[in-house]
C-alpha positions as CSV (number, residue, x, y, z in Angstrom):
1,X,0.0,0.0,0.0
2,X,1.8,3.0,-1.2
3,X,-0.5,5.4,0.7
4,X,-0.3,3.5,4.0
5,X,1.1,5.6,6.9
6,X,3.4,3.3,8.9
7,X,4.7,6.1,11.2
8,X,2.5,4.9,14.0
9,X,3.7,1.3,14.0
10,X,6.7,0.5,16.2
11,X,8.0,-2.3,14.0
12,X,8.3,-0.4,10.7
13,X,10.9,2.2,9.8
14,X,11.5,4.4,6.9
15,X,15.1,5.4,6.3
16,X,15.8,7.7,3.3
17,X,18.3,5.9,1.1
18,X,17.7,2.5,2.5
19,X,15.7,0.4,0.0
20,X,14.7,3.6,-1.7
21,X,12.9,4.9,1.4
22,X,10.3,2.1,1.4
23,X,8.7,1.2,4.7
24,X,10.8,-1.7,6.1
25,X,10.4,-4.1,8.9
26,X,12.6,-2.6,11.6
27,X,16.2,-3.7,11.5
28,X,15.8,-5.5,8.2
29,X,15.9,-4.7,4.5
30,X,12.5,-6.3,4.0
31,X,9.8,-4.0,2.6
32,X,6.5,-4.3,4.5
33,X,4.8,-4.3,1.1
34,X,6.5,-7.7,0.3
35,X,4.9,-9.2,3.3
36,X,1.5,-7.8,2.5
37,X,1.7,-8.7,-1.2
38,X,2.6,-12.3,-0.4
39,X,-0.2,-12.6,2.2
40,X,-2.7,-11.1,-0.2
41,X,-1.7,-13.4,-3.0
42,X,-2.1,-16.5,-0.9
43,X,-5.6,-15.3,0.1
44,X,-6.4,-14.7,-3.6
45,X,-5.3,-18.3,-4.2
46,X,-8.1,-19.4,-1.9
47,X,-6.1,-20.0,1.3
48,X,-7.6,-19.2,4.7
49,X,-6.2,-16.2,6.5
50,X,-4.4,-18.6,8.9
51,X,-2.9,-20.6,6.1
52,X,-1.9,-17.4,4.3
53,X,0.0,-16.3,7.3
54,X,1.9,-19.6,7.6
55,X,2.7,-19.5,3.9
56,X,4.0,-16.0,4.2
57,X,6.1,-17.2,7.1
58,X,7.6,-19.8,4.9
59,X,8.7,-17.0,2.5
60,X,10.3,-15.0,5.4
61,X,11.0,-17.4,8.2
62,X,13.6,-15.1,9.7
63,X,11.0,-12.5,10.8
64,X,8.7,-14.8,12.7
65,X,5.0,-15.2,12.7
66,X,4.3,-12.5,15.3
67,X,5.9,-9.8,13.2
68,X,3.8,-10.9,10.2
69,X,0.6,-10.8,12.3
70,X,1.6,-7.4,13.7
71,X,2.0,-5.9,10.2
72,X,-1.4,-7.4,9.1
73,X,-3.2,-6.2,12.2
74,X,-1.8,-2.7,11.8
75,X,-2.9,-2.6,8.2
76,X,-6.4,-3.8,9.1
77,X,-6.8,-1.2,11.9
78,X,-5.5,1.5,9.5
79,X,-8.0,0.4,6.8
80,X,-10.9,0.5,9.3
81,X,-9.9,4.0,10.3
82,X,-10.1,5.2,6.7
83,X,-13.6,3.8,6.1
84,X,-16.5,6.2,6.4
């Protein structure tokens, strides 16, 4: 989500010049968008949310399931706030 404001989430950082200033999972070079895109693609393939989280974890085992769930929860809460 290009328009997503990650400033309020403790586990995401934006550092100008690091991965072109993309929002990254803190202390990594992993763009948050990569996590979200993988998760969303697994959902589109018909997986349940729980299975999509586990498949995303297989793509990025070094970050752990709690960090994936945290990113997803923050996105969900942000999307709810934007709805009228």
